[in-house]
C-alpha positions as CSV (number, residue, x, y, z in Angstrom):
1,M,53.3,33.3,-56.0
2,F,55.9,32.9,-53.2
3,N,58.6,32.2,-55.8
4,Y,57.7,35.4,-57.7
5,E,58.1,37.4,-54.4
6,Q,61.6,35.9,-54.0
7,V,62.6,36.8,-57.5
8,H,61.4,40.4,-56.9
9,L,63.4,40.7,-53.7
10,N,66.5,38.8,-54.8
11,S,69.7,40.8,-54.4
12,K,71.3,39.6,-57.7
13,H,68.1,40.5,-59.7
14,R,67.9,43.9,-57.9
15,L,71.5,44.8,-59.0
16,D,71.3,43.6,-62.6
17,K,67.7,44.9,-63.1
18,T,66.3,41.5,-64.3
19,Y,63.5,42.0,-61.7
20,L,62.1,44.6,-64.1
21,D,61.0,41.8,-66.4
22,Y,58.6,40.7,-63.7
23,L,56.9,44.2,-63.5
24,H,53.8,45.1,-65.5
25,S,54.3,48.0,-67.8
26,D,51.8,50.0,-65.6
27,F,53.5,49.0,-62.3
28,K,53.2,51.4,-59.4
29,E,54.7,51.2,-55.9
30,I,53.9,53.4,-52.9
31,G,57.2,53.6,-51.1
32,H,57.7,53.9,-47.3
33,S,58.0,57.7,-47.8
34,G,54.6,57.8,-49.5
35,N,56.1,58.6,-52.9
36,I,54.8,56.8,-56.0
37,I,57.4,54.9,-58.0
38,T,56.7,53.6,-61.5
39,K,58.4,50.9,-63.6
40,N,60.1,53.7,-65.7
41,D,61.5,55.3,-62.5
42,L,63.1,52.0,-61.5
43,Y,65.4,52.0,-64.6
44,F,67.2,55.0,-63.1
45,I,67.1,54.0,-59.4
46,E,69.7,51.7,-57.9
47,L,67.8,49.5,-55.4
48,N,69.3,48.5,-52.1
49,T,70.1,44.9,-51.5
50,F,69.4,43.3,-48.1
51,D,69.2,40.0,-46.2
52,Y,65.6,39.2,-45.5
53,E,63.0,36.6,-44.6
54,I,59.4,36.4,-45.7
55,I,56.9,35.3,-43.0
56,D,53.2,35.0,-42.8
57,F,52.9,34.7,-46.6
58,E,49.5,34.3,-48.0
59,Y,47.8,34.9,-51.3
60,K,44.3,35.1,-52.6
61,S,42.9,34.7,-56.1
62,L,40.8,37.8,-56.9
63,S,40.0,36.6,-60.4
64,D,41.5,34.2,-63.0
65,N,44.2,36.7,-63.8
66,C,44.7,38.6,-60.5
67,R,46.4,37.5,-57.3
68,L,46.8,39.5,-54.0
69,S,49.9,38.6,-52.0
70,V,50.4,39.8,-48.4
71,Y,53.3,39.0,-46.1
72,T,55.7,40.4,-43.5
73,L,59.2,41.2,-44.6
74,I,61.9,40.8,-42.0
75,N,64.8,42.9,-43.1
76,Y,68.0,41.8,-41.3
77,T,70.2,44.4,-42.9
78,T,68.3,47.5,-41.9
79,N,66.1,46.1,-39.1
80,R,63.2,47.9,-40.8
81,N,60.4,45.4,-41.1
82,S,57.3,45.9,-43.1
83,R,53.9,44.4,-44.0
84,R,53.7,44.1,-47.8
85,S,50.8,43.8,-50.2
86,L,51.1,43.2,-53.9
87,L,48.8,42.7,-56.8
88,W,49.9,40.3,-59.6
89,L,48.3,40.2,-63.0
90,W,48.5,37.4,-65.6
91,Y,49.9,39.2,-68.6
92,D,51.8,38.0,-71.7
93,D,51.7,34.4,-70.4
94,D,53.3,35.1,-67.0
95,W,52.6,36.8,-63.7
96,K,53.6,40.5,-63.6
97,L,53.7,42.7,-60.5
98,Y,51.2,45.4,-61.0
99,F,51.1,47.2,-57.6
100,H,53.2,47.1,-54.4
101,Q,52.9,48.8,-51.1
102,G,55.0,48.3,-47.9
103,T,53.9,49.6,-44.6
104,P,56.6,50.0,-41.9
105,L,56.2,48.0,-38.7
106,N,58.9,49.6,-36.6
């Protein structure tokens, strides 16, 4: 699961939109503003890129086709660190990000 998190956050993938391939069609994110963002929204939003480090990563299998990942994201670009939780579903022979929420730590 850690490798999937890195693909999701990778600056190159965020710029060329290939990260969208890792999102479930029903993907939802609750952003730091509290707004809900869907996969369709992300086709029209340019995501910021940043230097980061993932610490305290852990994941738990909730079922055969569902994983919960939690970790702390250290954002060296903005100095806005967050605790993140993500739900991944096994779908179409691969893990797809179904839900994401980041809670600011600063």
